[in-house]
N, C-alpha and C positions, 0 to 999 in steps of 0.2 A: 504493500500500500504506500509506503514511504517513497519507494522508487518511482511509482506511478505519479505521485504528487510532485516529485522533483522533475520528472519528465514534462508534466503539464506546466510547471513553473517555467522551465527553460523554453518551451514552445511559446508560452505567453510573452516572455521577455523578448523573444526574437520575431514576434509577429509584426507585420507591417503596421505602421502607425500613421494616422492621418491627422495632421494639425488642423486642417480645415474642418474635419468632422468634430474634433474636440472643441474648437472655437465656436462652431455652430451650436453644439449642445450647451455650452456656457452662455452663449447669447440667448438661446431659447429659455434657459433657466432664469436669466436676468429679466427677460421680458415678462415671464410669468410672475416673478416676484414684484416687478413694477406694476403690473396690472392688478395684482391682489392689493397692493398698498394704495395705489392711486384710485382704484375703482371703489374703494370702501366696502370690500367683500368681507367684512368682519364677522365673527361668530358671537356677537354680543347677545347676552341673555339667552343661552341655549335652552334653558328650562322652559321659558315662555314659548319659544319656537316649537319645542317638542310637544308642549301642551296643545298648541294650536293644531299641530299635525295630528295628534291623537283625536282631537275633537273633529277634525275634518274627516278622518277615517270613520268615525262613528256616524257622521251625517251621510256617508255614502251608503249606509245600510238602508234598505227599503223602509219607508216611513212606518208601516205597520209593525216593523220588527225593531225599531229603535228603542233601546232600553229593555229589550226582552231577549230570550234565547232565539237563536236563528232557527227558522223552520222553512224547509225547502218548498213545501206546498204553499204556504202563505206568500213567500217571495215570488213563486211562479204565478200565482193568481194576481198579485199586484202588478207584475211586469206585463202579463197578458192583458190586463184591463187597460193599462197605460198605453201599450202599443196599439190596442184596438181603437182606443179613443183618439189618439193623435200621432203616436209614434209610427204606426204603419204608413199613414199618409205621408209623413215626413220622409220616411225611408224610401218610399216609392218615388217621391218628388226628387230626392237626391239621386237615385238611380237613373231616373229619366233625364235629368240634367247632364249627368256624367256620360250616359250613352249618346245623347244628342250631340254633345260637344265633341266626343272622340270620333263619332261617325263623320261629322263635318271636317274635323281636323285630319282624319285619315284619308278622306276622299281628296281634300286639297293637297295633302302631302304626296299622295300617289301621283297626282298630276304634276306637281312642281319638282318632284325628285328628279325627273328626267332632264328638264332644262338646266337643273343645278348640277348635274353630273358631267364633269369635264370630258370623260371618255365617250359619253353618248352625245352630248351637245357639241359636236364638232363637224366640220365640213365632210369628213370621211370617217365615220365611227368605226373603230376597232381594226380596220385595214385601210391602207392607202389606196386610192383609186388610180385608174390608168393615167389621169392627168392631175397635176398638183392644183389644189384649189387656189383661187385668186386671193389676193391680200384683202379685198373687200369682204369676201365670204368668211375668211378667218376672223376678221374684225367683228363682223356681225354676230358670229357664234360666241366669240369671247364676250361681247357686250351682253348677249342674252344670259350667259352663265353669271356674269358679274351682277346684272340687275336682279336675277332670281335669287342669288345668294344674299344680296343686300336686303331684299324684301324679307327673306327668312330670318336674317339677323335682326331686323327691326321688329318683326312680329314676336320673336322670343325674347328680345331685350326688354320689352315692356311687360312688367309683371301682370298676372291675371287681375290683381286687385286694382291696378291703375286702369286697365281696360274696363273693369266693372264700374269704377267711379265715373269714368267718362260716359259709359253707356247708361248709367242710372240717370244722368242729367237729360238724356234724350228719350229713354224708353220708360223710365220709372221703375219701381221695384217689381218687375215681372221676371219669371224664370228665364226668359230670353236673354236677360242681361248676363246671367251666369253662363248660359249655353254659349253665347257669342264670345264672351271674355275668355272662357276656357278654350274654345275652339281656335281663336286667333293665336293665343300663346302656344298651344300644343301643335298647331300647324307649323309654326316656325321650328319647333324642336323636331317633330317627325319628318319635316321636309329636309332638314339638315342631315338627320340620321339616315333617311332613305337615300339621299344623294351619295353619302359616304358608302352605303351598302352597295349601290350600283357601281361605284368607282373601284370597289375592292373585290368584285366578282372575278372568278377565274375566267380569263379572257379566251381560253381555247375554244369553247363551244360557240361563243359569240363571234369569234373570227371565222369559225367554220361556217356559220350561218351567213355571214357577210360574204364569204368566198363563194357560197352557192348561189349568190344573187339575191339574198333576202334584203328587203328594204328596211329603213329605220324602224317603222312601226311593227313590221314583222319580227324583227330582232327583239323589240321590246315585249311583244306578246308571247313569242315562242321561246325566247332565251332568257331575258332579264327577269320577267315577272315570275316564272316558276322557281328560278334560282334564288331570287331575293325574298320571296314570300315568307319562308320560315323566319328569317331574321326580322323582317318588317313586322310580322305578327308578334314577335317578342317585344319589340319596341311599342307596338300598338297597345297591347294589353298592359304593359308597364305604365304607359302614360294614362291608360284608362283608370288604373288604380289611383294614380295621382289626381285624376279628375274627380274621383269619388271623394277623396280627402279635401280637395280644394272647393268642391261644390258644398261640402259641409261648412267650410270656413266662410265662403261667400254668402252662405245663408244668414250669417250674422249681420249682414247689411240690410236685412229685412226681406230677403228673397225667401219664399216658402221652400223650406227644406229642413233637414235635421239641424242645420246650423241655427236656424231661427228658433227651433225648439230648445236647443242647447243654450242659446243666449237668453231666452225667456226664463228657463229654469235657473240659470245663473243669476239673473236680475232678481228673482224671487227667493234666492238662497235655497232652492230645492236641489241640493247636490245629488240626492239619490236619483231624481229624474234625469238630471244632467248626465250622470254616469251611465244610466241605462241607454240614453240616446247616443252617447259616445260608443258604447258597445254595439249598438245597432249599426253605426257607420263602419266599425271594424268588421262586423259580420258581412257587410256588402263587399268590402275589400277582399276578405277571405273567399267569398263566392267568386269574385272576379279572378282571383288567382287559380281557383279550381277550373273555371271555364278556360282560362289561358292555357293551362297545362293540357287539358283535353284537346283543345283546338290545335295546339302545336304538335301533339302526338299524332292526331289525324293527318296533318299535313306531312309529317315525316314519313308516315306509312304510305301515303299516296305518292 
């Protein structure tokens, strides 16, 4: 054992040392200490904070069970009554907003991914033609790619909440505000990811189609779409899960959804109801993850 420890010690002493890494770690530790001191993240009065936390946990229990022993049947009846009364409608509204937004975003991204992909949006995609394209043709295709990518950057650079605030002034507190706000932001994200997927496809099949005389749209339909679909579905369902979460948050602006119910319960200090509605939103996300896994498995088998 001693020989082994000595061997380890010798190896440790002769290992390569990076002064940059050590300096970076020291700088990071210094920044963390400065943030703690300058940000006022003190632990003053921990007893009171723990008492508040314990009280909050008690208020998360269903109202009929507060101050009594937990009973699963009573909790189930309370949750079922609350979900039937208003939680179910809020969950369906959240689901409808998320589905509407991701369908619009996915359709737009599927269209814009092609002009944003540099290997597709070119005078001669995937294979050079018999004659070199003119400078004007090359300039036009580059301008199309640049304009499309700038549009996608702009759409995803503006957060959903900002889109929602702008749309609220025009449309009022309707579900379309959340649908359009989420669709615009996610269109920018999915369009970017879709273009990157097209650009990173294995070019062999696409070149073969081009060599056989296939046109641009034939290559897109027969070559790009089947190859890119599994990856695009992965992005699509991931962003749909995000839409469910964001639809819940946007509901706090007054749009009918789980978010509005959560905000109302929070304003009335009914934390048990608030927690139930949060769990309902998490359930929708779990359902979306299951649907995503099934859909991608079907595509892989096909």
